[in-house]
N, C-alpha and C positions, 0 to 999 in steps of 0.2 A: 504494500500500500504506500503510495507516495503522498507528498503534500503535508499538510498539518496533521496533528494527531491529538488525541485527548487522553490525559492520564486517568487510568481507572481509579475509582475512589477506594482508598484504603479504609477498612472497617474501623481501625483504631484512630488514625490521625485525621482522616477526612480532609486532608490538605489537597487542594486542587492546584495543579501546575498549569502554567500558561504556555501555549505554543504560538500565540499570535504576538503582534508587536504594537499593542495599543499604547497610547501616549503615556498613561499612568495606570497603576494597579493598586487597589486598596488591599492591604494586608493588615488585619487588626485595625488600629487607628492610624497607621502610618501609610502615606502614599509613596510609592516607589517611582522614581523617574526611570526612564528606559535607557538613559545614557550609560553605555558600558565603557570599559577601558580598552575596547578594541580600536586599533589605530585606523585612521583613514588613509587610503593610499590612492594617489593619482586622482584626488578629488572625489572618491567614492563616499557615500553617506556613512557616517559613523554607525556602527552596528548597535541595534537596540536589543537589550536582553533583560527583561524585568526579573526573570528568575535568578539571574546572576546578582542583580542588585539586592534581591531579598536575602540570598545566601551570604553575601558580603556584609550587609548591614547587621544581620543577626549575629554573625560571627564577631564582628567588631563590638557590638553592644554587649555580648557576653564577656568579652575580654575586658572591656572597660568596667563592667560591674564587678568582675573578679578582682581587678586592680584596686577597687575601692573597698571591697568587703573581705577579700581573700577567702570567700566561701562559695561553695557550689551546692546546688540543690538536686543534682542528678547523680545517678550511679550509687552503688552501695559496696564499693571496694570488692568487686569480683563476685558478688552474690554470696553463696553459702560455701565457697571453697575455703579450705584452711590455708594459712600462709604458705605452707609447703606446696600444696596443690596449685596455688596461684603462681608461685615461683616456677613450677613445672610448666604451667600454661604459657608464661612469658618465654620460657626457654624454648618451647615448641614453636612459638611465633618467631623467635630468633633463628631457629633452624630453617624454617620455611623461607624467611627473608634471605638468609645466606645462600640457600640453594637456588633461588630464582633471581636474586638481585645481588650478586657477589660484591660488585663495586660499591653499590649503595650501602650494603651491610658493613663494608669496611669503613665507610664514612661515619656510620653511627657509633663506631668504637671511639670516636673522638668526643662524643657527648657524655654527659653524666649517665650512669647506669639507669637511673629512673627515666630519663628522657629517651634513651636508646630503646628501652623496653616498650615505652609508649608508642614510639614510631613503628616498632615491629608489629605491635597489635593493630595499629591502623593500616599498615601495609597489608597484613594478612586479610583483614576484612575486605579491603579493596580488591585484593586478588581473588578471593572467594566470590565476591560479587561479579567481577568481570568474567570468571569462568562459568558462571551460570549461562551466559549467552555465547561465550567463545570457547568454552572448554569441551571435553570429550562427550559430555551429555547435553550439549547445547540444543540438539535437534529435538529433545524431549521437553525442553523448558517451555512453560506456558505462562501467560499473564497471572494465572492463579498461583504459580510457584513463586513469582516475584512478589505477589501480595503476601504470601506466607513469609518470605524473606524479610519484607519490610516490617511485618509484625514482630519477627525475631529482633530486628533492630530496635523497635520501640521498647521491647522487653529488656534488651541489653542496656539501654540508657536508663531504664527504670530500676536497674540492679537485679534483674531476673534473667541471667544469661542461660542460653540453651545448652552450650557445651563449653569446654575449657578454653577454646579460642575466643568465643564470645565473652567469657569471663575476663580474659585479659583486657579486652576493649572496655568492658564495664568498669573495671578497676581504673583504667586510664582516664575515662571521662569523669570519674569521681575525684581525680587529682588535678586535671587540667581543664581550662575553660573551653572545651571543644563543643561546639553547637551541633545539634542533630540535623539541622537543615541540609548542610552539604551532603550528608549521608543519604538522606531522602532523595536529594537531587541526583545523586549518582545512580540510585536504583531507577529513577525515571529515565536516565540515560540508557540503561539496559532495556527498559521498556521500548524506547525508541528503536533500538536495534532489532527488537522482535517484529516491528511493524513498518519500519522505514529503511529502504535500501538506496534511496537517492535523495540528494539535497539540491533543491532548485536554485538556491542562492547562498552566498556566504553568510547572510544573516541567519538562515536556517542552520547551517553548519556550525556557526559560532555557538548557538545554544547547545548543540550536541557536545562540542568540545568543552564547554563549561561544565556540563553535567558529568561527563565521564572522566575529566582530567583536571579542569580548573578547580573543581571541588576539593581535590587532594591538597592543594595549597591552603585552602581554608581549614581543612582538617588538621594539618600538621603545624601550621604557624603558631598556634597556642602552645604547642609542645616545644618547638624550637626556641621560642621566647624572643622578646625584643630587647635590644641593647638598652640597659637601664638609663643610659645617658640620652636616649632619644626622647624628645619631648614634643614632637610634632604630631600630626593627625595619624592615628593608628591605621586608618583606612588606606593610607598610602602603602604601608607595608603589606597589608593583606591583599591589596590589589596587585602588587608586584608578585606575590606568591601565586595568586590566581593566574597571572599572565604566564608564569613558568609552566603551569599545568597545561594551559592552552597551547603554548609553544611546543611542548612535548607531544601533544596529541596531533597537532598539525604536522609535526615531523613524522610521527608514525604513519599518518595518512599518506604523506608524500613518499615515504619509503615503501609502503605496502600496496601501491596501486594495483600491480599485477596480481598479487595474492588475493586481494579483495574481490577482483572480478571473478575468481573461481567460486566465490560464495555469492555471486550475483550482487555485489555491493560496489557502488561508485560513490565515494565520499566527497571527491572534489566537486565544487559547485558547477552545476550544469550550465547556468547562464554565463559563467566565466569561460567555460569550455567553448561555448558558441562565440564569445567575443574574440577568441583566438583562432577561430575557424576549425575547432576540433569537435567531432560529433561523439555522442555517447557510444554509438556503434563502434567507432574506431578504438575507443578505450576498451570496450568489452572484448573486442577481437584481438587486441594487442598488435594491431597492424601498424602502429606508429613507430615500431622499432623492429629491427631484424635480429633475431637471436644469434649471438656469436659474432656479429659484425661490429658491435660497439657504436652503431649509428642510430640516431632517432630522427624523426621528422622535425624539420625546423620549427614548425608551428607548435609542436609539443615542447621543444626546447624553450621557446619564448614563454609558453604557458607556465612551465616549471620554474623558470627564472622569476616570474612574477610571484608564484606561490611561495618560493623559498625566501624571497625578499620579505614577504609578509611574515613568515615564521620567524625570521631573524629579528624583525621589529619587536615581536613579543619577547624574544630572549633579551633584547636590549632593555625593554621595559622591566623585565624581571631582575636583571642584574643590578639595577638601581636600588632594589630593596634588600639584596642579599647582605650587603655590608651594614645593614641596620638591624640584623638579627643578633642574638647573643653570640659572643665570640666563638663558643664551642660548636655552634651550628653552621657557621659560615663556610668552613672548608667542605663538609659533605654536600651542602646545597650548591655551592659554586662548582664543585667537581661534577655534579650531575648536570648542571647547566652547560658546562663546557663540553662534556662528553656527548650530550644530545645534539649540540650544534655540529659536532663532528660527523654525525650521521648525515646531516645536510651536505657537508663537504663530500661525503661518500657518494651521495646521489649525483653531485656535480661531476665528480671524478669518473663516474660510470656513464657519462654523457647523457644523463637524465633518462637512462634506460631502467626504469623501475618496473618494467614488465617481465624482464628475463633475469635481472641481476639484483640481488638484495644488498643494499648498502649496509655496511656494518663497521664498527670500530674494532680493529685488531686488538688482541689482548695486550700486546706490548705498548700500543698507543694509549690504552686505558691506564696502564701503570704509569706511563710517562706523564700523563695528564695530572696525576695526583700532586707531585711536587710543584708543578707549574701553578696549579690552583692554590696550593698552600702558600707559595711565594706571593701571589696576588693578594691573599688575605694578610700576610705579614706586611707587605708594602702599604696596604690600606691602614693597618693598625699604626704603623709608624707615622703616617699622615695625621691620624686622629690624635696621637700623643703630641705631635708638633702643634696642632691647632688648639687642643684643649689643655695640654700640659699635664695629662694624667692618663 
């Protein structure tokens, strides 16, 4: 099914998500503007995404409330698990994170143990959520299954986890000001994958990118923490974290164009394809490149150059916020940012042939990136000391 979609009503939260772009949206007593952090390019209209605004504002509001009161009303420290069982739950989350995201896991070792465990718990929940629609059993996943998964989420935030991995998340949200809305929004992103395989415009795609990836920035920033010397608007930091998630998702999309066609999915905006003289049929057939030749159609190259430029703009927006995080969170986040940008470098090196060749970052380059990122953090710290004297 193409075009707009409607979010099914969850029995517990009864929260309705918006798929249109109306000028304003009433949520509780607060009106949300539709102005997002999406950059305008070549005069295009800035993207409007009310669900992003809701997730961003709720996350910032909870952080500000926690800063004032140092109290949280959600979660009950892992439900009924004993301290030993809870420690084992976190250890399992760490094992899963290390297995599927080795470089990211290495970065978490620079954080305090409490923060590292919380990041593992969030990562595992996101991975389990993603695998519902992209994992080995994805063909059997129904909207009803996602509704049950959301009910589990609500219970987890209420201190009633279903299993040990949920218990780790329940404990995390009892300690850090992590709002539930980005988690709900991510589940809605999975719902979109069930019913939507084409995106007519970048505005449609942006909402999807926010839901499935931008939300991760809103989930993790409260755990990473903000530099205590930072006194400006917290929304700036959260918006930068959100931009990193969107940048990562755009990178995934540009890397996986060929793989996605196998699943009858075209994530790149159809209207922009047409602007560059590319048809949906050409994308689906893979006729824009010749396997083994290293050459692609010039119109596809121009299209990809435009898309990569947009993704890099988001990375630039994200980088501005990394150095405002607490110091022990900067290196892992900056390393992830640099590594993902290198995937875009790989797409370019492959001559934009993302139909037959998958861009990746070699292990040696991943390792070499870590000291480079660390040096960038050190240089920034030296500048901070020079400016502030401490």
